[in-house]
GUPA-770547 format. One record per residue: x, y, z of N, C-alpha, C in turn. Coordinates in steps of 0.05 Angstrom, whole numbers, padded with zeros to 5 digits, always signed. Each point is the difference from the previous one (the first is absolute). Layout:
# GUPA-770547
XYZXYZXYZ/...
This chain:
# GUPA-770547
+01365-01311+02707+00012-00012+00030+00018+00015+00001/+00020+00015-00011+00025+00012+00011-00012+00021+00021/-00028+00010-00010-00010+00026+00021-00005-00012+00028/-00014-00025-00006-00008-00014+00025+00020-00014+00020/+00018-00005-00015+00027-00009+00012+00015+00027+00017/-00002+00023-00012+00015+00024+00009-00017+00005+00032/-00028+00002-00007-00023+00005+00026+00011-00014+00019/+00000-00026-00006+00008-00024+00028+00022+00007+00007/+00025+00011-00015+00023+00005+00015-00001+00026+00014/-00011+00024-00008-00009+00023+00009-00014-00005+00025/-00019-00021+00006-00013+00002+00026+00016-00017+00020/+00021-00015-00007+00013-00022+00009+00019+00022+00022/+00016+00016-00022+00011+00017+00014+00000+00023+00027/-00031+00005-00013-00008+00019+00024-00006-00013+00024/-00012-00027-00007-00007-00013+00028+00030-00007+00015/+00020-00007-00012+00026-00002+00011+00008+00021+00014/+00000+00026-00015+00009+00027+00010-00020+00003+00028/-00026-00004-00006-00014+00007+00029+00002-00020+00022/+00013-00024-00003+00003-00017+00024+00026+00004-00001/+00022+00006-00003+00029+00008+00006+00004+00029+00013/-00023+00021-00003+00010+00028+00012-00001+00009+00025/-00019-00019+00017-00002+00002+00023-00006+00028+00006/-00024+00009-00015-00004+00029-00004-00025+00006+00021/-00006-00017+00023-00012+00005+00023+00006+00012+00024/+00032+00016-00006+00012+00003+00018-00017+00027+00012/+00002+00009+00027-00016+00023+00016+00015+00023-00010/-00018+00021+00000+00007+00028-00009+00029+00014+00010/+00008-00018+00025+00020+00016+00013+00028-00019-00008/+00001-00012-00020+00023-00018-00020-00002+00013-00026/+00024+00004-00010+00004+00010-00032+00015-00017-00008/+00013-00023+00011+00013-00019-00013+00006-00024+00023/+00013-00019-00014+00004-00021+00014+00029-00011-00016/+00018-00006+00018+00030-00015-00016+00002-00021+00018/+00006-00020-00015+00007-00033+00013-00019+00003+00029/-00026+00013-00004-00006-00009+00028-00004+00023+00023/+00019+00020-00009+00000+00021+00019-00014+00026-00010/-00019+00013+00019-00017+00021-00012+00016+00025+00000/-00007+00015-00026+00008+00025+00002-00023+00023+00003/-00001+00017+00015-00031+00013+00016-00003+00026-00016/-00022+00001-00003-00011+00029-00010+00018+00026+00009/-00010-00003+00029+00014+00024+00015+00035+00010-00009/+00015-00022+00000+00023-00001-00010+00003+00013-00021/-00014-00008-00023+00001+00005-00030+00000+00027+00004/-00032+00011+00013-00007+00025+00004+00019+00025+00012/+00018-00010+00013+00019+00020+00013+00015+00002-00021/+00018-00018-00014+00017+00004-00015-00006+00020-00026/-00031-00009-00005-00010+00020-00021-00003+00027+00014/-00005+00009+00017-00006+00024+00007+00033+00015+00006/+00016-00017+00005+00026+00009+00007+00008+00008-00033/-00008-00016-00018+00012+00011-00025-00019+00018-00017/-00020+00013+00006-00020+00021-00008+00002+00020+00015/+00010-00001+00026-00003+00025+00017+00003+00019-00007/+00025+00005-00018+00015+00027-00007-00014+00004-00027/-00015-00010-00009-00018+00006-00030-00004+00030-00001/-00007+00010-00021-00015+00030+00000-00026-00010+00001/-00011-00022-00011-00028-00001+00002-00005-00028+00001/-00021-00012+00021-00005-00030-00001-00004-00014-00030/+00008-00026-00002+00001-00009-00025-00025-00011-00004/-00014-00001-00030-00026-00011-00005+00000-00026+00009/-00025-00011+00006-00007-00025+00006+00016-00020-00013/+00002-00002-00029+00016-00023-00015+00029+00007+00008/+00007+00020+00000+00025+00002+00010+00013-00003+00019/-00019-00003+00021+00005-00009+00030+00001-00024+00001/-00017-00018-00014+00000-00028-00006+00025-00016-00007/+00008+00023-00026+00024-00015-00008+00028+00011+00014/+00001+00020+00021+00021-00002+00008-00003-00023+00026/-00015+00000+00014-00010-00020+00016+00006-00029-00008/-00003-00006-00023+00010-00028-00015+00031+00001-00004/+00007+00022-00008+00034+00000+00000+00012-00004+00024/-00009+00013+00026+00007-00008+00023-00003-00018+00014/-00027-00017-00007-00006-00029+00009+00018-00013-00009/+00015+00000-00029+00010-00019-00011+00026-00004+00007/+00016+00031+00009+00025-00006+00008+00004-00006+00035/-00032+00003+00011-00003-00015+00030+00006-00031-00007/-00016-00009-00026+00001-00032+00004+00032-00011-00003/+00007+00019-00022+00031-00009-00007+00017+00001+00026/-00001+00025+00020+00013-00003+00018+00000-00029+00023/-00034-00001-00002-00006-00026+00021+00012-00022-00005/+00003-00008-00034+00018-00019-00005+00025-00004+00003/+00015+00024-00003+00024+00004+00004+00003-00005+00031/-00014+00007+00017+00003+00000+00029+00006-00034+00011/-00017-00005-00012-00009-00034+00009+00027-00010-00016/+00006+00002-00019+00027-00010-00014+00028+00004+00017/-00009+00029+00006+00031+00009+00018-00004-00017+00034/-00021-00004+00004-00007-00015+00027+00011-00029-00001/-00004-00011-00021+00008-00031-00006+00019-00001-00004/+00021+00017-00007+00032+00004-00006+00010+00005+00022/-00009+00009+00024+00012+00009+00027+00016+00025-00006/-00020+00025-00021+00014+00022-00005-00021+00026+00017/-00013-00007+00017-00015+00019+00006+00013+00018+00023/-00008+00027-00003+00018+00019+00008+00001-00005+00035/+00022+00004+00011-00001+00000+00028-00005+00026+00017/-00008-00001+00028-00003+00024+00014+00022+00019-00006/+00028-00012+00002+00019+00018+00002-00002+00014-00025/-00005-00011-00025+00001+00017-00025-00016+00017-00005/-00023-00006+00017-00024+00020+00002+00003+00020+00012/+00012+00002+00027+00010+00020+00013+00024+00017-00011/+00014-00011-00016+00022+00016-00017-00018+00017-00020/-00013-00015-00015-00016+00020-00018-00017+00027+00014/-00011-00014+00017-00024+00021+00016+00018+00019+00011/+00023-00002+00014+00015+00023+00019+00019+00014-00025/-00002-00011-00030+00011+00018-00020-00021+00023-00008/-00018-00013-00002-00021+00021-00006-00018+00020+00012/+00007-00011+00030-00012+00020+00020+00022+00021+00006/+00024-00010-00002+00018+00018+00004-00002+00033-00012/-00015-00003-00024+00002+00020-00016-00023+00024+00007/-00009-00009+00029-00021+00022+00007+00008+00001+00030/-00011+00019+00007-00001+00009+00030-00017-00021+00010/-00004-00003+00029-00026-00012+00008-00026+00006-00008/-00001+00027+00008-00022+00017-00002-00007-00002-00028/+00014+00002-00029-00005-00003-00021-00004-00024-00011/+00008-00019+00014-00010-00030-00008-00026-00008+00010/-00007+00011+00020-00027-00002+00012-00022+00016-00017/+00007+00019-00005-00022+00015-00020+00000-00016-00027/+00021-00014-00012-00005-00018-00022-00012-00015+00006/-00003-00017+00019-00013-00026+00002-00035+00008+00004/-00006+00027+00009-00021+00009+00006-00009+00013-00029/+00014+00012-00019-00007+00008-00022-00009-00027-00022/+00021-00024+00004-00005-00017-00018-00016-00022+00013/-00011+00007+00022-00019-00023+00019+00013-00027-00009/+00027-00001+00012+00014-00029+00002+00007-00001+00031/+00006-00024+00006+00008-00005+00023+00034-00007+00006/+00009-00006+00014+00029-00008+00001-00001-00027-00004/-00014-00015+00014-00003-00028-00018-00006-00006-00026/-00014+00014-00014-00006+00000-00031+00027+00005-00016/+00013+00025+00011+00020+00000-00014+00022-00013+00005/+00004-00015+00021+00023-00025+00007-00014-00021-00019/-00026-00009-00004-00010-00016-00012+00005+00004-00030/-00001+00023-00012+00007+00003-00029+00029-00005-00004/+00024+00014+00020+00025-00009-00002+00008-00029+00003/-00008-00018+00012-00003-00025+00002-00006-00013-00024/-00021+00010-00015-00009-00012-00032+00020+00007-00015/+00007+00030+00008+00022+00010-00030+00025-00019+00000/+00014-00009+00031+00026-00007+00001-00005-00027-00005/-00019-00020+00008-00010-00019-00009+00008-00011-00034/-00024+00017-00009+00006-00002-00031+00026+00009-00012/+00014+00017+00008+00027+00003-00005+00022-00019+00000/-00011-00014+00021+00026-00024+00006-00007-00018-00020/-00026-00006-00005-00004-00021-00018+00007+00004-00032/-00007+00024-00007+00009+00012-00025+00031-00001-00005/+00015+00011+00020+00026-00003-00002+00016-00028+00000/-00016-00013+00015+00009-00031+00000-00006-00014-00027/-00028+00002-00011-00005-00017-00020+00005+00015-00032/+00000+00025+00007+00007+00023-00026+00025+00017-00001/+00004+00017+00016+00021+00020-00005+00027-00013+00005/+00012-00021+00020+00014-00013+00007+00012-00018-00032/-00018-00004-00013+00006-00024-00024+00004+00022-00027/-00006+00025-00005+00005+00017-00016+00028+00003-00003/+00014-00006-00028+00026+00007-00004-00001+00019-00028/+00022+00015-00005+00000+00010-00025+00029+00001-00013/+00006-00013-00023+00017-00014-00014+00019+00030-00010/+00022-00001-00006+00017+00019-00010-00010+00000-00030/-00005-00020-00015-00015-00008-00028-00025+00018+00002/-00018+00000+00019-00023+00016+00002+00000+00030+00002/+00025+00004+00017+00000+00031+00002+00012+00014-00027/+00015-00020-00018+00006+00010-00028-00018+00004-00017/-00016-00015-00001-00018-00005-00020-00022+00020+00007/-00009+00007+00021-00011+00023+00018+00008+00026-00012/+00027+00003+00007+00008+00026-00012+00004+00007-00027/+00006-00020-00017+00001-00001-00029-00026+00012-00014/-00018-00011+00013-00030+00002-00009-00004+00025+00005/+00007+00011+00026-00009+00031+00013+00022+00022-00005/+00022-00008-00014+00014+00020+00003+00000+00027+00000/-00015+00003-00026-00012+00033+00006-00008+00016+00019/-00012-00017+00020-00009+00009+00025+00020+00011+00019/+00026-00008-00004+00019+00008+00017+00019+00024-00010/-00011+00005-00017+00013+00029-00016-00017+00024+00017/+00018+00005+00017-00008+00016+00029+00007+00027+00000/-00012+00025+00010+00006+00021+00001+00017+00009+00015/+00009+00021+00008+00014+00002+00027-00013-00007+00025/+00013-00003+00021-00014+00000+00027+00015+00008+00022/-00017+00003+00020+00016+00012+00022-00011-00014+00029/+00022-00009+00006-00006-00019+00031+00002+00022+00022/-00024-00001+00006-00009+00020+00026-00014-00007+00025/+00009+00010+00019-00015-00001+00026-00018+00026+00006/-00015+00002+00017-00013+00023+00015-00012-00009+00025/-00001+00027+00013-00017+00001+00024-00022+00016-00007/-00028-00011+00006-00024+00022-00009-00012+00003+00036/-00005+00026-00002-00018+00010+00019-00023+00017-00013/-00022-00010+00004-00028+00007-00008-00016+00020+00014/-00011+00023-00009-00011+00020+00018-00027-00005+00008/-00013-00032+00003-00020-00009+00006+00002-00016+00026/-00019-00009+00012-00002-00023+00015+00001-00022-00013/+00014-00018+00008+00002-00030-00013-00019-00018+00015/-00016-00015-00013-00017-00023+00014+00017-00020+00009/+00019-00002-00013+00021-00023+00006+00032+00008+00000/+00007+00002+00032+00029+00012-00009+00015-00023+00009/+00016-00008-00022+00023-00021-00002+00024-00004+00008/+00009+00030+00005+00032-00003+00008+00001-00007+00028/+00026-00001+00005+00014-00018+00025-00009+00020+00023/+00001+00024-00002-00009+00019+00024-00036+00011+00001/-00010-00012-00018-00025+00005-00001-00008+00031+00004/+00016+00017-00018+00002+00024+00002-00015+00017-00035/-00020+00012+00011-00015+00012-00020-00002+00030-00003/+00000+00015-00014-00001+00031-00005-00027+00003-00011/-00015+00018+00013-00029-00008-00007-00007+00034-00019/+00013+00020+00005-00001+00022-00016+00025+00010-00014/-00006+00018-00024+00023+00007-00017+00024+00010+00019/-00010+00019+00020+00021+00006+00020+00017-00019+00009/-00014-00012+00013+00013-00033+00018+00017-00009-00022/-00012-00010-00025+00016-00008-00023+00027+00010+00000/-00004+00022-00012+00020+00012-00012+00028+00001+00024/-00008+00008+00028+00018+00001+00020+00009-00026+00005/-00018-00026-00002+00015-00031+00001+00020+00000-00015/-00008+00006-00027+00016-00009-00019+00028+00019+00000/+00000+00023+00001+00025+00015+00003+00016-00009+00027/-00014-00009+00027+00019-00014+00012+00011-00022-00003/-00014-00020-00021+00013-00027-00005+00022+00012-00024/+00000+00017-00020+00015+00001-00013+00025+00008+00013/+00002+00020+00023+00021+00005+00016+00013-00028+00012/-00013-00021+00006+00012-00018+00017+00009-00017-00016/-00002-00004-00030+00011-00009-00013+00023+00014-00013/-00001+00026-00003+00021+00010-00012+00020+00004+00030/-00006-00009+00018+00017-00001+00024+00015-00030+00005/-00006-00018-00021+00007-00020+00006-00016-00025+00000/-00031+00005+00010-00008-00020+00008-00005-00022-00024/-00009-00020-00001-00003-00027-00021-00027+00009-00009/+00002+00007-00025-00025+00007-00016-00024-00018+00002/+00010-00031-00010-00018-00024+00001-00012-00002+00032/+00018+00008+00021-00008-00007+00029-00025+00021+00006/+00009+00030-00012-00022+00030+00001-00019-00015-00012/-00001-00009-00027-00022-00003-00017-00020-00025+00018/+00013-00022+00007-00019-00019+00021-00013+00012+00026/+00016+00019+00008-00008+00010+00026-00028+00031-00006/+00005+00003-00020-00019+00025+00001-00011+00008-00028/+00006-00014-00025-00013+00001-00016-00031-00006-00003/-00014+00018-00016-00031-00007+00001-00012-00008-00026/+00023-00018-00019-00007-00008-00024-00008-00031+00009/-00019-00013-00004-00002-00026+00011+00007-00020-00021/+00009+00000-00023+00004-00010-00019+00039-00001-00004/+00013+00016+00014+00025-00004+00004+00008+00002+00026/-00009+00005+00024+00012+00002+00017+00012-00019+00017/-00004-00029-00003+00005-00027+00011+00031-00004-00019/-00005+00013-00028+00030-00003-00021+00017+00028+00017/-00008+00015+00013+00018+00025+00004+00001+00017-00017/-00024+00005-00008+00000+00017-00019+00003-00011-00030/+00007-00014-00003+00011-00013-00028-00021-00001-00021/+00003+00011-00018-00017+00003-00027+00005-00016-00020/+00028-00010-00004+00010-00014-00016+00007+00022-00027/+00000-00017-00023+00013+00014-00024-00024+00014-00012/-00009+00028-00006-00016+00013-00014+00006+00023-00021/-00015-00012-00024+00008+00025-00027-00009+00021+00011/+00006+00022-00014-00005+00029-00006-00031-00001+00007/-00011-00017-00020-00029+00006-00007-00017-00008+00026/+00013-00023+00008-00020-00007+00026+00005+00021+00022/+00022+00009+00004-00003+00024+00016-00015+00023-00005/+00001+00007-00022-00014+00017-00012-00032+00003+00010/-00007-00026+00002-00025-00011-00003-00012+00004+00034/+00017+00002+00011+00006+00000+00032-00008+00033+00007/+00021+00010-00016+00001+00033+00006+00023+00005-00018/+00004+00025-00012+00014+00007-00020+00025+00005+00017/-00008+00022+00025+00021+00005+00014+00021-00018+00007/-00005-00023+00006+00017-00031+00010+00017-00002-00020/-00016+00001-00031+00022-00006-00020+00021+00016-00007/-00002+00027+00004+00013+00024+00002+00024-00002+00013/-00009-00006+00031+00023-00007+00021+00018-00022-00011/-00018-00025-00004+00024-00019-00003+00019+00001-00025/-00005+00017-00016+00020-00003-00025+00023+00022+00010/-00008+00013+00022+00024+00017+00006+00018-00009+00019/-00009-00019+00005+00016-00015+00025+00025-00021-00004/+00020+00000+00016+00019-00019-00006-00006-00026+00017/+00018-00027-00011-00009-00022+00014+00012+00003+00032/-00017-00009+00019+00008+00002+00022-00007+00025+00017/-00014+00013-00013-00007+00030+00017-00028+00000+00006/-00004+00014+00022-00025+00006+00009-00008+00028-00009/-00017+00005-00013-00008+00029-00008-00004+00016+00021/+00016+00023+00002+00006+00020+00024-00027+00008+00008/-00025-00002-00015-00019+00015+00009-00025-00015+00003/-00022+00006+00017-00030-00015-00008-00011+00006-00022/-00004-00023-00009-00015+00004-00029-00029-00006+00001/-00019+00024-00011-00029-00005+00010-00015-00010-00026/-00013-00018+00006-00019-00014-00021-00027-00001+00004/-00021-00010-00013-00029+00002+00003-00007-00020+00019/+00025-00014+00009-00007-00022+00021+00010+00005+00027/+00020+00023-00001+00010+00010+00028+00025+00011-00008/+00021-00007+00023+00031+00003+00006+00011-00018-00009/+00025+00001-00014+00009-00025-00009+00031+00010+00008/+00020-00021+00007+00027+00007+00010+00009-00028-00022/+00019+00012-00018+00010-00013-00028+00024-00005+00003/+00007-00032-00003+00028-00005+00003+00002-00020-00030/+00020+00011-00023+00007-00016-00018+00018-00022+00005/-00007-00028-00003+00019-00017+00008+00013-00020-00026/-00007-00001-00023+00011+00000-00026-00013+00011-00026/+00014-00003-00024-00008+00007-00023+00002-00022-00018/-00017-00004-00017+00002-00018-00021-00006+00017-00027/+00029-00005-00021-00009+00016-00020-00025-00009-00019/-00006-00024+00001-00017-00018-00015+00009-00006-00023/-00013-00002-00021+00010-00014-00026-00008-00025+00003/+00005-00014-00026-00005-00030-00001+00019-00016+00018/-00016-00017+00020+00016-00014+00018+00003-00029-00008/+00023-00010+00006+00004-00026-00009-00005-00024+00029/-00005-00023-00013-00006-00022+00018+00023-00001+00020/+00023+00012+00000+00023-00002+00019-00002+00022+00023/-00019+00015-00001-00008+00014+00017-00014-00008+00024/+00010-00010+00021-00011-00009+00024-00036+00007+00008/-00004+00025-00004-00025+00010+00003-00019-00013-00021/+00008-00004-00024-00014-00003-00022-00008-00035+00006/+00024-00007+00002-00004-00034+00017-00017-00006+00016/-00002+00022+00021-00024-00006+00026-00022-00002-00014/-00007+00026-00012-00024+00007-00014-00013-00023-00011/+00017-00011-00017-00009-00018-00018-00008-00024+00011/+00017-00011+00023-00004-00026+00014-00026+00008+00018/-00003+00020+00015-00028+00008+00006-00023+00000-00007/+00000+00013-00028-00017-00006-00023-00007-00029-00005/+00015-00022-00009-00009-00027+00000-00004-00007+00019/+00011+00007+00026-00008-00015+00024-00035+00005+00004/-00002+00026-00005-00032+00012+00008-00012-00017-00020/+00002-00007-00024-00020-00011-00015-00003-00024+00005/+00022-00013+00009+00002-00027+00008-00016-00008+00027/+00004+00019+00014-00015-00002+00030-00030+00002-00006/-00007+00024-00013-00026+00002-00006-00016-00023-00015/+00009-00014-00015-00012-00021-00016+00002-00028+00023/+00020-00001+00009-00003-00026+00022-00020+00005+00019/-00001+00024+00007-00021+00004+00020-00022-00001-00014/-00009+00001-00015-00033+00006-00010-00001-00032-00010/+00023-00014-00013-00001-00030-00003-00008-00019+00029/+00013+00014+00018+00005-00016+00022-00030+00007+00020/-00009+00015-00013-00033+00011+00020-00019-00018-00016/+00004-00001-00028-00023-00011-00017+00003-00030+00008/+00027-00011+00005+00006-00028+00002-00011-00018+00031/+00007+00031+00019-00013-00006+00025-00037-00004-00003/-00009+00016-00014-00030+00004-00002-00009-00024-00009/+00013-00016-00018-00012-00020-00012-00002-00023+00020/+00019+00003+00021-00002-00024+00017-00019+00003+00022/-00012+00023+00007-00017+00006+00021-00025+00000-00006/-00018-00002+00013-00030-00008+00006-00013+00033-00003/-00004+00014-00017-00011+00027+00007-00025+00005-00008/-00025+00010+00020-00026+00012-00010-00002+00035+00009/+00001+00013-00021-00013+00023-00005-00019+00004+00003/-00019+00013+00020-00028-00005+00011-00007+00035-00011/+00020+00012-00001-00006+00034-00006+00000-00001-00035/+00012-00018-00013+00002+00003-00033-00031-00017-00003/-00008-00017+00011-00022-00012-00007-00024+00017+00011/+00002+00014+00020-00030+00022+00005+00003+00024-00016/+00019+00006-00010+00005+00023-00025-00013-00015-00024/+00001-00023-00013-00010-00011-00016-00029-00004-00002/-00006-00011+00030-00029-00006+00006-00015+00030-00008/+00013+00017+00006-00018+00024+00005-00002+00014-00029/+00014-00008-00015+00005+00010-00030-00037+00009-00014/+00000+00022-00009-00026+00005-00010-00026+00005+00021/+00006-00001+00027-00017+00006+00026+00007+00026-00002/-00027+00019+00001+00007+00022+00012+00004+00009+00028/
């Protein structure tokens, strides 16, 4: 009796699922979100962007798994875009213009056009992605980020639990200007200046060192000429680094920094495996067990707690939004339907 009842229930569930899946969508549609279609071509384009730099193409099963991940994000984005639109938070043309111009300003016009061809995108497509990103950010900021608070009690509790992780080695707050001996694919300094050979790099670094020694502001020179994309916008600031971290970059940098006085720019160009550096020591920290009264410790703890809350709330917000949406994932259904077929 129990077995026959179970079979009836399973048949009923199967019938309900088949009626609600809308699996009759055409092949050029991979999902539908609240009636809006997500096209196969759009998914395929994002998939190709994801795997284009892979050493070898993914296996068929791996490719399908990646596509499912991408499609899941596309579904989430569509839901959030609709919520933002309903709340009057869609990005304005002016906001898109600002972001677009910021991005484009990193390249010459010639280099920008080359990148469009290489990545097979148009200006309109870039602007559409920027509009989507700005819109979602505005919604997230309104519904999540602006509502996160971190109390002093939470900061103290976190510090007490993780106190041993604030027993720190001696660190050095340094800034550098890097000149590489090879042509960079994306030059992000203000002057779009790029040395392309070892001789050019050494000559450029030597000239920049003379300018700094002659009174030019170090951060300004770094923003205008450094070829380190990770620090150029911050005026070459690399924040606090332990000796072990510097040795991992290059032992010569660690040796130089240990010999410097605070406020000093090293009087010679320093060569590493990355190129030629001009190095300035901004601060030293003796290390040891840090107390919660240290402003940097407080800031780090506050940020760690904020990040945990932000991650949790974003995940919960996304799932809650999905619960209220009508979603049909046709790609998932097709993968299941093809299981076991050669």
